[in-house]
Each structure stands twice: as structure tokens, then as C-alpha cells.
C-alpha positions as CSV (number, residue, x, y, z in Angstrom):
1,M,-150.0,-29.2,-55.5
2,R,-147.4,-28.8,-52.8
3,W,-147.4,-31.1,-49.8
4,F,-147.0,-28.1,-47.4
5,P,-149.8,-25.5,-47.4
6,W,-148.5,-22.3,-46.0
7,P,-148.5,-18.6,-46.5
8,G,-146.4,-17.0,-49.2
9,W,-144.0,-15.3,-46.8
10,L,-142.7,-18.7,-45.8
11,G,-140.1,-19.1,-48.5
12,P,-137.8,-22.0,-49.3
13,H,-134.8,-20.4,-47.6
14,S,-136.4,-19.8,-44.2
15,W,-135.5,-21.8,-41.2
16,T,-139.1,-23.1,-40.8
17,W,-139.1,-24.4,-44.4
18,R,-135.8,-26.3,-43.8
19,R,-137.1,-27.8,-40.5
20,L,-140.4,-28.9,-42.2
21,L,-138.4,-30.5,-45.1
22,G,-136.1,-32.1,-42.6
23,N,-139.0,-33.6,-40.5
24,H,-140.7,-34.9,-43.6
25,S,-137.4,-36.4,-44.8
26,E,-136.9,-38.2,-41.5
27,R,-140.3,-39.8,-41.8
28,I,-139.5,-40.9,-45.3
29,A,-136.1,-42.3,-44.2
30,A,-137.8,-44.2,-41.3
31,T,-140.3,-45.8,-43.7
32,H,-137.4,-46.7,-46.1
33,L,-135.5,-48.3,-43.2
34,R,-138.5,-50.3,-42.1
35,R,-138.9,-51.6,-45.6
36,L,-135.3,-52.9,-45.4
37,G,-136.2,-54.7,-42.2
38,L,-134.8,-52.3,-39.6
39,R,-136.7,-51.7,-36.4
40,I,-137.0,-48.0,-35.5
41,L,-136.2,-47.5,-31.8
42,A,-136.2,-43.7,-31.5
43,K,-136.0,-40.5,-33.5
44,N,-134.4,-37.1,-32.8
45,I,-132.4,-38.1,-29.7
46,D,-130.8,-34.9,-28.1
47,A,-127.2,-35.7,-27.2
48,R,-126.9,-32.9,-24.7
49,G,-125.2,-30.1,-26.6
50,I,-123.2,-32.5,-28.8
51,G,-125.8,-32.9,-31.5
52,E,-128.8,-35.0,-32.4
53,I,-129.2,-38.5,-33.5
54,D,-131.9,-38.4,-36.3
55,I,-132.9,-42.1,-36.1
56,L,-131.8,-44.9,-33.9
57,A,-132.7,-48.3,-35.3
58,R,-131.9,-52.0,-34.8
59,E,-131.0,-54.5,-37.5
60,G,-130.6,-58.0,-35.9
61,D,-128.1,-57.5,-33.0
62,T,-126.7,-54.3,-34.4
63,L,-127.7,-50.8,-33.2
64,V,-127.8,-48.4,-36.1
65,V,-127.3,-44.6,-35.8
66,V,-128.8,-43.0,-38.9
67,E,-128.1,-39.4,-40.1
68,V,-130.7,-38.1,-42.5
69,R,-129.6,-35.5,-45.1
70,S,-131.9,-33.9,-47.6
71,R,-131.8,-31.1,-50.2
72,R,-133.8,-29.8,-53.1
73,V,-131.6,-31.0,-55.9
74,H,-131.5,-33.4,-58.8
75,D,-129.0,-35.9,-57.3
76,A,-128.8,-37.7,-53.9
77,Q,-125.0,-37.3,-54.0
78,I,-125.4,-33.6,-53.1
79,P,-127.1,-34.1,-49.7
80,L,-124.7,-37.0,-49.1
81,D,-121.7,-34.7,-49.7
82,S,-123.1,-32.3,-47.0
83,V,-121.8,-34.7,-44.4
84,D,-118.4,-33.1,-44.0
85,H,-115.6,-33.8,-41.5
86,G,-117.2,-31.6,-38.8
87,K,-120.6,-33.3,-39.2
88,R,-119.0,-36.8,-39.0
89,R,-117.2,-35.8,-35.8
90,R,-120.5,-34.6,-34.2
91,I,-122.3,-37.9,-35.3
92,L,-119.5,-40.0,-33.8
93,A,-119.5,-37.9,-30.6
94,A,-123.3,-38.3,-30.3
95,T,-122.9,-42.0,-30.8
96,R,-120.3,-42.2,-28.1
97,W,-122.6,-40.2,-25.8
98,L,-125.4,-42.6,-26.5
99,L,-123.3,-45.6,-25.7
100,R,-122.1,-44.1,-22.4
101,R,-125.5,-42.7,-21.4
102,H,-127.2,-46.1,-21.8
103,D,-124.3,-48.3,-20.7
104,L,-124.1,-50.0,-24.1
105,A,-120.4,-51.1,-24.0
106,G,-119.8,-54.1,-26.3
107,V,-122.9,-53.5,-28.4
108,N,-122.5,-53.9,-32.2
109,I,-123.1,-50.4,-33.6
110,R,-122.8,-48.8,-37.0
111,Q,-123.5,-45.3,-38.5
112,D,-125.5,-45.0,-41.7
113,I,-126.5,-42.1,-43.8
114,V,-129.8,-41.8,-45.7
115,A,-129.7,-39.0,-48.3
116,I,-132.9,-37.8,-49.9
117,A,-133.0,-35.6,-53.0
118,W,-136.2,-33.5,-53.5
119,S,-137.4,-31.9,-56.7
120,A,-138.5,-28.3,-56.9
121,T,-142.1,-29.6,-56.9
122,N,-141.6,-31.3,-53.5
123,K,-141.3,-34.8,-54.8
124,V,-138.7,-37.3,-53.7
125,I,-136.4,-37.9,-56.6
126,E,-133.9,-40.3,-55.0
127,I,-133.1,-42.0,-51.8
128,R,-129.6,-43.3,-51.1
129,H,-128.8,-45.4,-48.1
130,I,-125.1,-45.7,-47.1
131,R,-124.3,-48.5,-44.6
132,N,-121.2,-48.2,-42.4
133,A,-120.7,-44.6,-43.6
134,F,-117.9,-43.9,-41.2
135,Q,-116.1,-47.3,-41.1
136,P,-112.5,-47.7,-42.1
137,D,-113.5,-50.4,-44.7
138,G,-115.6,-47.8,-46.4
139,P,-119.3,-47.3,-47.0
140,G,-121.6,-49.8,-48.6
141,I,-124.7,-48.9,-50.6
142,V,-127.6,-51.1,-49.6
143,A,-130.4,-49.3,-51.3
144,G,-130.0,-48.0,-54.8
145,W,-131.5,-45.0,-56.6
146,Y,-135.2,-44.4,-56.7
147,A,-137.1,-42.2,-59.1
């Protein structure tokens, strides 16, 4: 049984389908982050025409901006690869907007990515969490692969 009951006209390529999958993926990512000890502060922050911050969390004294990516595929690397140069620029711009908007100069901050791979039967196949995804020293995987 699918976890989304809807009429047949709402196919997997429609905008509504993608938004529902995205919303469900963000809830799963938030649960995943909580299990790792992060505190969720906010979700879906609109950065005024720049973009959106999917999840804002805190880990110790570090503010964590999390981008959630999801796709119906067999490998979490594929949604992870969808964060191209333009998407990275928008995430960094939204982070700068957040820092200016809330006067957070001097706060420790990092950007993470949570990639979720979904099966054709609407089951989570894998979750991959990349810490410091945009740092010069490179990303670090903190949560492995899940089946």
C-alpha cells in the first residue's frame, strides 16, 4: 500500500507529487537529525526571493543549515548529486541572508545535506547525511547507509 492515497490523475511527475514527496522527506530528515542529537529550530524558512532553508538545527553551539534532497532511485548518491553549483550558491546566499536578518555575526555555522533515496514502492531505501557539505576541507559523512 502506498503512503499517499490520491486519485489516479496525480502521477509521479506532477508538481504536487514532488511537493508531497519533498515534505515527507523533510519530516524524515528532521527525525534522522534528532536521532543524531541535533535540535530542530525551524523548517522551510523563506529567504525572501533567494531561496528556502529546508531545516535549521542546532548541534551544541553550532547552527546547522540543512538542505534535504530526495529522489525515487536506488542510490542516495543520485539525490546528493542534484546539489549542483547553482543550488550551492543559493544555499550559501540563503545562509548569509539568515545571518544578516537575525544579526548572527560570529555564530558557528555549517551547511549539511541529507539525501534520501526512495524506492518505486514509496519506501526509504537510504539516508545519507553529509556534514560540512560546502566547506573547503570537504564533506564528512556522519550517518551511513540505511536499508
